[in-house]
C-alpha positions in Angstrom: 97.1 127.9 91.2 97.0 124.4 92.2 98.5 125.1 95.5 96.5 126.3 98.2 97.1 127.6 101.8 95.6 125.7 104.8 93.8 127.2 107.7 96.0 126.2 111.1 94.0 128.3 113.5 91.3 125.4 114.4 94.0 123.0 114.9 96.2 125.5 117.3 92.9 126.3 118.9 92.6 122.7 119.9 96.0 122.2 121.0 97.1 125.2 122.8 95.1 123.9 125.9 96.0 120.2 125.3 99.5 120.1 126.2 99.4 116.6 127.8 98.5 115.3 124.4 101.4 116.6 122.6 104.1 114.0 121.4 108.1 113.9 121.2 109.6 115.6 117.8 108.6 113.2 115.1 110.2 112.3 111.7 107.4 112.7 109.0 108.0 110.8 105.6 105.1 112.3 103.5 105.6 110.4 100.5 105.4 107.1 102.5 102.7 108.3 104.4 104.6 107.4 107.4 105.5 109.1 110.9 107.5 108.1 113.8 109.3 109.5 116.8 113.5 109.7 116.7 114.4 106.8 118.7 116.2 107.5 121.4 120.3 107.3 121.1 119.9 106.5 117.7 121.6 108.9 114.9 120.2 109.6 111.3 122.0 107.3 108.6 125.1 108.7 106.7 122.8 109.1 103.4 119.7 110.1 105.1 116.9 110.2 104.1 118.3 107.4 101.7 119.3 104.3 103.0 118.8 103.5 106.6 116.9 105.8 108.7 119.1 105.3 111.6 122.1 104.1 112.7 123.8 103.3 116.2 127.3 102.0 117.9 126.5 99.5 120.1 128.3 98.7 123.3 129.8 96.0 121.8 131.4 98.5 119.6 129.4 97.2 116.4 127.1 99.1 114.0 123.1 98.5 114.2 120.7 99.8 111.8 116.8 100.6 111.5 115.7 100.8 108.1 112.2 101.3 106.0 111.4 99.8 102.7 108.4 100.3 100.5 107.2 97.7 98.1 105.7 98.3 94.5 101.9 98.9 94.2 100.0 95.6 95.0 96.9 96.5 93.0 96.9 99.4 90.3 93.3 98.9 89.8 92.1 99.3 93.6 93.0 100.9 96.8 92.6 98.9 100.0 93.0 100.0 103.5 94.2 97.0 104.7 94.8 93.3 103.8 94.3 90.0 105.5 97.4 88.4 107.5 98.0 85.7 105.2 98.7 88.0 102.4 101.3 89.5 104.6 102.9 86.6 105.7 103.2 85.4 102.2 104.9 88.3 101.2 107.0 88.8 104.1 108.4 84.8 103.5 109.0 85.5 99.9 110.5 88.6 100.4 113.3 86.7 103.1 113.7 83.7 100.5 114.3 85.9 97.7 117.0 88.1 99.8 118.4 85.6 102.0 117.9 81.9 100.8 119.8 80.3 103.3 118.6 82.8 106.3 117.3 81.0 109.3 113.8 81.7 110.6 113.8 82.1 114.2 110.4 83.2 115.1 107.5 84.8 113.3 103.8 85.8 113.9 101.1 88.0 113.6 100.6 91.6 114.9 98.8 94.5 115.0 100.7 98.1 114.3 99.6 101.3 114.0 96.0 100.0 113.6 96.7 97.7 110.8 97.3 94.2 110.6 101.0 93.6 110.7 103.3 90.3 110.5 106.7 90.0 112.1 109.5 87.8 111.5 112.9 87.5 113.3 115.8 85.7 111.4 119.7 85.3 111.1 122.1 84.9 108.1 125.0 83.0 107.7 128.5 84.7 107.9 128.8 84.2 104.3 125.8 86.3 103.6 127.1 89.2 105.3 129.3 91.5 103.6 131.0 91.8 107.0 131.6 87.9 107.2 129.7 87.8 110.4 126.6 86.6 111.5 123.8 89.1 111.6 120.3 88.9 112.8 117.2 90.9 111.7 113.7 91.4 113.0 111.0 93.1 110.4 107.4 94.1 111.1 105.3 94.1 107.5 102.3 96.0 107.4 100.1 97.5 104.2 98.9 100.9 103.8 97.6 102.6 100.5 98.3 99.6 98.2 101.9 99.2 99.0 104.0 96.9 101.6 105.8 98.8 104.2 108.9 96.4 106.3 110.3 98.2 109.2 113.7 96.5 110.0 116.5 96.3 112.9 119.5 94.7 111.6 122.5 93.9 114.3 125.2 91.8 115.0 124.4 88.7 116.9 126.2 90.1 119.8 124.0 93.0 120.4 120.9 91.9 118.8 119.1 90.7 121.8 119.7 93.8 123.5 118.1 96.4 121.0 115.3 94.5 120.1 113.2 96.1 123.1 114.2 99.2 122.1 113.0 98.5 118.6 109.9 97.4 119.7 109.4 100.6 121.6 110.2 102.7 119.0 107.4 100.8 116.7 104.8 101.9 119.1 105.3 105.5 118.2 104.4 104.7 114.3 101.7 106.7 112.9 99.7 106.4 109.3 99.3 109.5 107.8 96.3 110.2 105.9 94.3 112.9 104.0 91.6 112.6 106.5 91.0 116.3 107.9 93.5 117.6 105.6 96.4 115.6 107.3 95.6 116.8 111.0 97.6 114.9 113.6 95.4 113.1 116.2 98.6 114.4 118.8 100.5 117.4 117.5 104.4 116.8 117.5 106.9 119.3 119.5 109.0 120.0 116.4 110.5 117.7 114.2 111.3 116.8 110.6 109.2 116.5 107.3 110.4 114.9 104.5 109.1 115.2 100.7 111.6 112.6 98.4 109.5 113.4 95.6 109.3 116.9 95.7 113.1 116.8 97.1 112.8 118.9 100.5 113.3 118.4 104.1 111.8 121.1 106.2 113.1 121.0 110.2 111.1 122.6 113.2 112.5 123.9 116.2 110.8 121.8 119.6 108.6 125.0 120.3 106.7 124.6 117.2 103.6 122.3 117.1 103.6 120.3 113.8 100.0 119.7 113.3 99.4 118.9 109.7 101.0 116.4 107.6 100.2 114.2 104.7 101.5 113.8 101.2 101.9 117.1 100.0 101.5 119.5 103.2 103.2 120.3 106.7 101.7 122.7 108.8 103.3 124.0 112.2 102.2 126.8 114.7 103.6 128.8 117.5 101.3 130.4 120.3 102.2 132.9 123.0 99.5 133.9 125.2 96.8 135.3 122.8 99.7 135.4 119.9 100.1 132.7 117.2 102.0 132.4 114.4 101.6 129.7 111.3 104.1 128.0 109.0 103.0 125.8 105.8 104.9 124.3 102.9 103.2 122.5 100.2 104.4 121.0 97.2 102.7 120.5 93.8 105.0 117.8 92.1 102.8 118.0 89.0 104.6 121.3 88.1 108.2 120.1 87.3 110.2 123.1 86.5 113.1 124.9 88.0 112.6 128.0 85.3 111.4 130.9 87.3 107.8 132.1 87.3 106.8 134.1 84.5 105.4 137.5 84.9 101.3 136.0 84.4 102.4 133.5 87.3 103.8 136.3 89.7 100.8 138.5 88.6 98.2 135.7 89.7 100.0 135.2 93.0 99.6 138.9 94.0 95.9 139.1 92.9 95.2 135.9 94.7 97.0 137.6 98.1 95.0 140.8 97.4 91.4 139.5 97.4 92.1 137.9 100.4 92.1 141.6 101.5 95.8 141.8 102.2 98.1 144.6 101.1 101.5 143.7 99.2 104.4 145.7 100.7 107.2 144.4 99.3 108.2 141.9 95.8 111.5 140.3 95.0 113.0 137.8 93.0 116.0 136.6 95.3 116.8 132.9 94.8 116.0 130.7 97.6 118.7 127.9 98.0 120.3 128.3 94.7 116.9 127.9 93.2 114.7 130.5 91.6 112.1 131.7 93.7 109.3 134.7 94.0 109.1 136.5 97.5 106.0 138.4 98.8 105.6 140.6 101.8 101.9 141.4 103.1 99.7 142.8 105.9 96.2 143.2 106.5 93.3 142.4 108.5 92.1 138.6 108.8 89.3 137.4 111.2 89.5 140.8 113.1 93.3 140.1 113.7 96.1 142.3 112.3 98.6 140.1 110.2 101.7 140.1 108.6 103.2 137.4 106.5 105.5 136.2 103.9 105.0 133.9 100.7 107.8 132.0 99.2 107.3 130.5 96.1 110.2 127.8 95.4 110.6 126.5 91.3 112.6 123.3 91.7 112.7 120.4 89.1 111.1 118.3 91.5 107.9 120.3 91.9 106.7 123.9 92.9 106.8 124.8 96.8 104.6 127.4 98.5 106.3 128.5 101.8 104.0 130.9 103.9 104.6 132.5 107.4 101.8 134.4 108.8 101.4 135.8 112.4 99.8 138.5 114.5 101.6 141.5 113.5 104.0 142.2 116.5 104.6 138.7 116.8 105.9 137.9 113.5 108.7 140.4 114.0 109.2 138.6 117.6 109.7 135.4 115.6 112.2 136.6 113.0 115.1 134.5 114.4 112.5 131.2 114.2 111.4 132.0 110.7 115.1 132.5 109.9 116.1 129.4 111.3 113.3 127.4 109.7 114.3 128.5 106.1 117.7 128.7 106.5 117.7 125.2 107.2 115.3 124.0 104.6 117.2 121.4 102.2 116.5 120.4 98.8 117.6 117.0 98.6 119.3 115.1 95.3 118.2 111.8 93.9 121.5 110.6 94.4 123.5 112.2 97.0 126.9 111.4 98.0 127.2 109.8 101.7 128.7 111.4 104.4 132.0 110.8 105.5 
């Protein structure tokens, strides 16, 4: 089995007593290794997580958008941690001239974003280049991470653009780069949020009371604490396993043996589908590090990857959190490649 559970106890013990360091709910794009808070008074895009990230109806009645675009890999032979300003500037200017050859550049300059070099540009397009026939203004910030260049962009009508720039700049301060360092542990856990894995085809949301403390390109981990009781929830995907076929009997036996080797007793098994996909459910209990623990594993088979959803908690706490578990599991969305926009 490639998928392995990750321990959240250390992360939990470090955060329960450090509430002042917690951040608001965050959006985690695991494939892009990028995270940021949900901007105030903005809504997710109509085709979210495809297309623009967020949209807003301005006081003037027009629509404004925040988007994220990622380039193709720059260098397949070498993985860099950052690139100089001149490379970002050259890429940004070429990108602008290719998209909007008649755009008028208003201002540009080097800056710093999330610990990386960045290049920012503000420009406007002529009415003829707009699908609405009106002048639009843009502000984009380009930065590099894991061999790709990212562009975060504000787009709005000229009558509201200047009023939205401060909101955009404030939102940029919440951007964080995710990495595999410390197994994806976040410097500051977030009070709930949404983790999206587009390659694996799933979106998982956590209520505000849950602390998201681990997020990388294949795993998300959240925890809940109440006095001395605590619970952990992890979701891990193996995108090399591309089959929506149900698990074989041999695979099920391997999973059961894995659980039993940890000292747990399997209490129930089920092949009940999960959100219409083939799944294998295990319920177990046992003693772990002196704690009596109850848990549940849900192995989900999809054409985009194999998922392991794991819930564990102190025995009585597991029962207390049944509504939370149900909410998290029921609201998981397995997303399509070409979703129909919402009306």
